[in-house]
VOPA-145200 format. One record per residue (C-alpha): residue number from 1; residue in one letter; x, y, z. Coordinates in nm, 2 decimals, m for minus. Each point is the difference from the previous one (the first is absolute). Last residue first. Layout:
! VOPA-145200
   sevo   miti       c1       c2       c3
    NUM      A        X        Y        Z
...
END
This chain:
! VOPA-145200
   sevo   miti       c1       c2       c3
    355      G     6.54     3.98     7.96
    354      Q    m0.28     0.16    m0.24
    353      G    m0.33     0.06     0.17
    352      Y     0.00     0.39     0.03
    351      E    m0.02     0.02    m0.41
    350      R    m0.23    m0.32    m0.06
    349      C    m0.22     0.06     0.31
    348      A    m0.01     0.37    m0.07
    347      D    m0.11    m0.05    m0.36
    346      A    m0.25    m0.26     0.10
    345      F    m0.18     0.21     0.28
    344      A     0.01     0.32    m0.21
    343      D    m0.17    m0.19    m0.32
    342      I    m0.25    m0.11     0.27
    341      N    m0.06     0.35     0.15
    340      A    m0.05     0.15    m0.37
    339      L    m0.27    m0.24    m0.03
    338      P    m0.19     0.15     0.29
    337      V    m0.13    m0.25     0.28
    336      E    m0.37     0.07     0.02
    335      P    m0.08    m0.33    m0.18
    334      E     0.14    m0.22     0.28
    333      L     0.34    m0.14     0.03
    332      I     0.02    m0.35     0.16
    331      H     0.11     0.02     0.33
    330      T     0.35     0.08     0.19
    329      P     0.13     0.16    m0.32
    328      T     0.33    m0.22    m0.06
    327      V     0.38     0.05     0.03
    326      F     0.13    m0.35     0.09
    325      L     0.26     0.02     0.30
    324      G     0.25    m0.27     0.18
    323      G     0.31     0.14    m0.16
    322      N     0.24     0.17     0.20
    321      Q    m0.06     0.38    m0.09
    320      G    m0.35    m0.07    m0.07
    319      Y    m0.18     0.13     0.32
    318      K     0.08     0.36     0.03
    317      Q     0.14     0.10    m0.32
    316      I    m0.22    m0.22    m0.19
    315      I    m0.31     0.17     0.20
    314      E     0.14     0.36    m0.05
    313      K     0.05    m0.02    m0.37
    312      V    m0.34    m0.15    m0.03
    311      R    m0.15     0.27     0.20
    310      A     0.19     0.30    m0.18
    309      K    m0.12    m0.18    m0.34
    308      V    m0.35     0.00     0.12
    307      D     0.00     0.36     0.16
    306      A     0.15     0.13    m0.35
    305      P    m0.27    m0.17    m0.17
    304      T    m0.28     0.17     0.21
    303      G    m0.13    m0.16     0.30
    302      W    m0.39    m0.10     0.07
    301      P    m0.04    m0.31    m0.18
    300      M     0.34    m0.16     0.04
    299      T     0.12     0.18     0.31
    298      S    m0.30    m0.05     0.22
    297      Q    m0.22    m0.28     0.04
    296      T     0.20    m0.22    m0.24
    295      G     0.33     0.06     0.18
    294      M     0.31    m0.16    m0.12
    293      V     0.11    m0.22     0.29
    292      G    m0.03    m0.34    m0.19
    291      D     0.18    m0.31     0.00
    290      F     0.26    m0.01     0.30
    289      A     0.25    m0.28     0.04
    288      V     0.01    m0.16     0.36
    287      R     0.28    m0.05     0.24
    286      G     0.23     0.26    m0.16
    285      G    m0.21     0.31     0.13
    284      F    m0.22    m0.14     0.29
    283      E     0.05     0.25     0.30
    282      A     0.12     0.30    m0.20
    281      F    m0.21    m0.09    m0.29
    280      V    m0.32     0.01     0.21
    279      A     0.08     0.32     0.16
    278      D     0.07     0.18    m0.36
    277      V    m0.31    m0.15    m0.13
    276      D    m0.20     0.14     0.30
    275      L    m0.34    m0.15    m0.05
    274      C    m0.36     0.08    m0.17
    273      E     0.07     0.30    m0.25
    272      P     0.34    m0.18    m0.12
    271      Q    m0.18    m0.31    m0.09
    270      L     0.24    m0.30     0.04
    269      P    m0.12    m0.19    m0.27
    268      N     0.11    m0.30     0.00
    267      L     0.25    m0.17     0.21
    266      I     0.24    m0.25    m0.18
    265      N     0.17    m0.28     0.19
    264      V    m0.28    m0.12     0.22
    263      G     0.08    m0.31     0.21
    262      A    m0.16    m0.01     0.34
    261      E     0.27     0.22     0.16
    260      I    m0.04     0.26    m0.29
    259      L    m0.37    m0.01     0.07
    258      E     0.06     0.02     0.36
    257      G     0.23     0.29     0.00
    256      I    m0.28     0.18    m0.26
    255      I    m0.27    m0.07     0.25
    254      A    m0.02     0.36     0.19
    253      T     0.09     0.23    m0.28
    252      I    m0.31    m0.15    m0.22
    251      D    m0.13     0.35    m0.04
    250      G    m0.22    m0.04    m0.32
    249      D     0.00    m0.22    m0.32
    248      S     0.12    m0.35     0.05
    247      H     0.20    m0.21    m0.27
    246      Y     0.25    m0.27     0.07
    245      W     0.28    m0.12    m0.26
    244      V     0.16    m0.35     0.10
    243      H     0.33    m0.06    m0.15
    242      V     0.15    m0.34    m0.13
    241      G     0.34    m0.07     0.09
    240      P    m0.03    m0.23     0.27
    239      N    m0.22    m0.26    m0.24
    238      A    m0.20    m0.25     0.12
    237      A     0.03     0.09     0.38
    236      H    m0.02     0.37    m0.08
    235      A    m0.36    m0.09    m0.18
    234      A    m0.10    m0.23     0.28
    233      A     0.09     0.28     0.26
    232      W    m0.19     0.27    m0.19
    231      V    m0.33    m0.23     0.04
    230      K     0.02    m0.08     0.36
    229      R     0.11     0.38     0.10
    228      W    m0.32     0.08    m0.21
    227      R    m0.25    m0.20     0.22
    226      S     0.15     0.12     0.33
    225      L    m0.01     0.36    m0.13
    224      M    m0.35    m0.01    m0.05
    223      F    m0.24    m0.10     0.24
    222      E     0.22    m0.02     0.29
    221      R     0.25     0.26    m0.06
    220      W    m0.25     0.26    m0.12
    219      M    m0.21    m0.06     0.31
    218      A     0.32     0.07     0.21
    217      P     0.08     0.29    m0.18
    216      E    m0.35     0.17     0.08
    215      F    m0.16     0.04    m0.33
    214      M    m0.08     0.23    m0.27
    213      L     0.40     0.11     0.03
    212      A     0.05     0.39     0.02
    211      R    m0.03     0.34    m0.15
    210      Q    m0.11    m0.02    m0.37
    209      S    m0.17    m0.31     0.05
    208      A     0.18    m0.35     0.03
    207      V    m0.03    m0.39    m0.07
    206      D    m0.02     0.03    m0.39
    205      D     0.11    m0.32    m0.06
    204      G     0.30    m0.16    m0.20
    203      C     0.17    m0.26    m0.26
    202      Q     0.24     0.02    m0.28
    201      L     0.24    m0.26    m0.02
    200      V     0.35     0.11    m0.15
    199      D     0.29    m0.18    m0.18
    198      V    m0.19    m0.32    m0.13
    197      G     0.26    m0.28    m0.04
    196      A    m0.23    m0.29    m0.04
    195      E     0.06    m0.12     0.37
    194      A    m0.12     0.32     0.11
    193      L    m0.34    m0.02    m0.21
    192      R    m0.04    m0.38     0.17
    191      R     0.04     0.13     0.33
    190      C    m0.22     0.32    m0.06
    189      R    m0.29    m0.22    m0.10
    188      E     0.07    m0.25     0.26
    187      A    m0.05     0.27     0.28
    186      K    m0.30     0.16    m0.20
    185      T    m0.22    m0.31     0.00
    184      E    m0.19     0.06     0.33
    183      I     0.01     0.38    m0.01
    182      V    m0.35     0.12    m0.10
    181      R    m0.20    m0.30     0.20
    180      E     0.26     0.07     0.29
    179      L    m0.11     0.35     0.04
    178      M    m0.39    m0.10    m0.03
    177      A     0.05    m0.24     0.28
    176      H     0.20     0.23     0.22
    175      A    m0.27     0.26    m0.03
    174      W    m0.29    m0.25     0.05
    173      A     0.23    m0.15     0.32
    172      P     0.03     0.36     0.12
    171      Q    m0.40     0.05     0.08
    170      T    m0.01     0.32     0.17
    169      L     0.30     0.26    m0.08
    168      M     0.12    m0.19    m0.31
    167      D    m0.33    m0.08    m0.14
    166      T    m0.09     0.35     0.04
    165      L     0.28     0.11    m0.25
    164      F    m0.10    m0.28    m0.22
    163      E    m0.38     0.13    m0.03
    162      E     0.10     0.37    m0.03
    161      Y     0.18    m0.07    m0.31
    160      G    m0.18    m0.28    m0.14
    159      R     0.09    m0.40     0.01
    158      I     0.17    m0.01    m0.35
    157      Q     0.13     0.36     0.00
    156      W     0.12    m0.04     0.34
    155      A     0.19    m0.32    m0.02
    154      S     0.15     0.10    m0.36
    153      E     0.14     0.32     0.19
    152      Y     0.13    m0.17     0.31
    151      M     0.18    m0.26    m0.22
    150      H     0.10     0.16    m0.35
    149      G     0.20    m0.10    m0.31
    148      V     0.29    m0.22    m0.07
    147      W     0.07     0.13    m0.32
    146      A     0.31    m0.07    m0.17
    145      G     0.29     0.19    m0.12
    144      V     0.30    m0.07    m0.23
    143      V     0.27     0.26    m0.06
    142      I     0.09     0.02    m0.37
    141      G     0.36    m0.05    m0.15
    140      E    m0.09    m0.18    m0.29
    139      A     0.11    m0.32     0.13
    138      H    m0.14     0.07     0.31
    137      A    m0.39     0.02    m0.19
    136      K     0.09    m0.32    m0.17
    135      D     0.10    m0.17     0.33
    134      V    m0.31     0.11     0.19
    133      D    m0.22    m0.10    m0.29
    132      A     0.16    m0.33    m0.03
    131      K    m0.06    m0.07     0.39
    130      V    m0.35     0.10    m0.03
    129      Q    m0.09    m0.22    m0.27
    128      S    m0.11    m0.33     0.15
    127      W    m0.20     0.18     0.28
    126      D    m0.35    m0.11    m0.14
    125      W    m0.27     0.07     0.24
    124      E    m0.08    m0.21     0.31
    123      L     0.20     0.21     0.25
    122      T    m0.19     0.30    m0.13
    121      N    m0.29    m0.12     0.20
    120      D    m0.27     0.23    m0.11
    119      L    m0.22     0.07     0.28
    118      P    m0.37    m0.13     0.15
    117      Y    m0.12     0.08     0.32
    116      S     0.02    m0.30     0.23
    115      Q     0.16     0.15     0.30
    114      I    m0.22     0.30    m0.02
    113      Q    m0.31    m0.18    m0.02
    112      E     0.06    m0.21     0.27
    111      I     0.07     0.28     0.22
    110      S    m0.38     0.05    m0.01
    109      T    m0.23     0.30    m0.10
    108      A     0.16     0.14    m0.28
    107      N    m0.17     0.32    m0.10
    106      R     0.32     0.19    m0.11
    105      L     0.13    m0.31    m0.16
    104      P    m0.02     0.13    m0.38
    103      S     0.13     0.35     0.07
    102      L    m0.11     0.28    m0.22
    101      M     0.25     0.22    m0.09
    100      K    m0.06     0.35    m0.13
     99      T     0.26     0.09    m0.30
     98      F     0.26     0.24    m0.04
     97      H     0.16     0.08    m0.33
     96      Y    m0.10     0.34    m0.02
     95      F    m0.30     0.10     0.22
     94      G    m0.32    m0.10    m0.14
     93      G     0.00    m0.34     0.25
     92      P    m0.07    m0.28    m0.23
     91      I    m0.08    m0.28     0.19
     90      H     0.24    m0.27     0.06
     89      A    m0.11    m0.35     0.12
     88      V     0.25    m0.19     0.21
     87      G     0.01    m0.37    m0.09
     86      S     0.35    m0.06     0.04
     85      D     0.08     0.03    m0.37
     84      D    m0.18     0.31    m0.05
     83      I    m0.37     0.06    m0.09
     82      T    m0.08     0.29    m0.22
     81      T    m0.30     0.26     0.05
     80      G    m0.03     0.17    m0.33
     79      P    m0.38     0.03     0.02
     78      P    m0.12    m0.01     0.37
     77      L    m0.02    m0.31     0.21
     76      T    m0.34    m0.10     0.12
     75      D     0.07    m0.22     0.32
     74      D    m0.19    m0.32     0.11
     73      K     0.20    m0.22    m0.24
     72      Y     0.34     0.18     0.10
     71      Y     0.20    m0.27     0.17
     70      V    m0.14    m0.24    m0.26
     69      S     0.15     0.17    m0.26
     68      Y     0.37    m0.11     0.12
     67      D     0.03    m0.22    m0.28
     66      I     0.39    m0.12     0.04
     65      K     0.16     0.00    m0.33
     64      A     0.03    m0.32    m0.23
     63      L     0.31    m0.19    m0.04
     62      G    m0.01    m0.08    m0.37
     61      E     0.36     0.15    m0.08
     60      P     0.19    m0.03     0.35
     59      R     0.04     0.34     0.16
     58      R     0.38     0.08    m0.02
     57      P     0.25     0.01     0.25
     56      G     0.19     0.31     0.08
     55      V     0.23     0.27    m0.15
     54      W     0.03     0.36    m0.06
     53      A     0.27     0.16    m0.17
     52      R     0.13     0.33     0.17
     51      K     0.07     0.35    m0.18
     50      W     0.19     0.29     0.11
     49      M    m0.09     0.33    m0.14
     48      G     0.19     0.18    m0.26
     47      Y    m0.28     0.21    m0.07
     46      H    m0.08    m0.11    m0.36
     45      G     0.05    m0.37     0.12
     44      L    m0.25     0.03     0.27
     43      L    m0.23     0.20    m0.20
     42      D    m0.03    m0.28    m0.28
     41      E    m0.30     0.14    m0.15
     40      S     0.20     0.28    m0.14
     39      G    m0.07     0.34    m0.17
     38      T     0.11     0.18     0.32
     37      H    m0.30     0.23     0.06
     36      K    m0.25    m0.23    m0.17
     35      V     0.11    m0.30     0.21
     34      L     0.02     0.22     0.31
     33      R    m0.37     0.09    m0.05
     32      E    m0.11    m0.35    m0.04
     31      R     0.20    m0.08     0.32
     30      L    m0.16     0.27     0.19
     29      D    m0.35    m0.13    m0.07
     28      P     0.11    m0.35     0.07
     27      T     0.15     0.06     0.34
     26      F     0.40     0.01    m0.01
     25      D     0.27    m0.18     0.13
     24      A     0.36     0.12     0.09
     23      A     0.35    m0.13    m0.03
     22      F     0.38     0.05     0.12
     21      L     0.29    m0.19     0.03
     20      V     0.30     0.22     0.08
     19      R     0.33    m0.02    m0.20
     18      G     0.34    m0.15     0.02
     17      P    m0.11    m0.16     0.32
     16      R     0.10     0.11     0.35
     15      R     0.04    m0.32     0.21
     14      F    m0.27    m0.10     0.22
     13      S     0.00    m0.37    m0.13
     12      M    m0.35     0.07    m0.11
     11      T     0.11     0.28    m0.22
     10      Q     0.29    m0.17    m0.17
      9      R    m0.25    m0.31    m0.07
      8      Y    m0.27     0.23    m0.15
      7      V     0.27     0.17    m0.21
      6      E     0.13    m0.32    m0.11
      5      L    m0.36    m0.10    m0.10
      4      D    m0.05     0.36    m0.16
      3      S     0.28    m0.09    m0.24
      2      T     0.29     0.19     0.01
      1      M     0.05     0.22    m0.31
END
């Protein structure tokens, strides 16, 4: 069988591949039930979903993690609270896998506190094995991905959601400082990953609601796009063959053209409940690959297995005839998705995805 890597390359060349690559991700509860249902811990292998190898620099042994506890010295954090690698506290939310976030800079009183906020500099980590990891995966026919991360989402999580949005409107220098702190090493990180031969760089920010952008387009361009453009340009300059995968939930119709022009190669997730996928494909098909389209607010949780199979068939017939399509649910599958619908999704992708 043709390797996933070769199929990926055909797909991204906008040629109809021998088969359509498909995948899904699952919340912990759903994953546990699927393992029992299938009898396999390897759900991707069981269902025939495509796998990626993930590479990146390694944290040097002995390098201590940043101690963010000083930002919460006046807080009483509930049991079970964790602090992530950006210093954001996650308080158990009592609803599935969701948490309540407590932002370390929510009470910042000066721009200097933002500019000096400590973050790991992965450029100083061990990069010596990255190229070898890429070469090994490619030799095994596996697509190689690397996580670039967020910008806007990381900024508001560190600063605070309301605080960051207020900064954008009333003291934009603070917002610019926060974004610069988050993104200052990303261009060089992408350059190194691209030079190592990584196939796809994954990044993104949720910048839209169900109905429209969260910001005026001019504000989005000034604060977000201008910075992402530099990051993606660095990657493509280092390796024109590397692909940029960009995620945003919601209705991002208004900015798709600008994302493509700035360097996005794969767009995710194209929620059918939020935007007109037919119209987007008519305008941008062949210029950007689609990854997603399978509704997680509609067909996957509330449809029948027959509905799921019919929708997969429709997606492939409409958007996958000339490559440029990865069939995936538009977000992680939640516990309410019936197991039979997941079986039907994989069956349909295998059946209708053959070239």
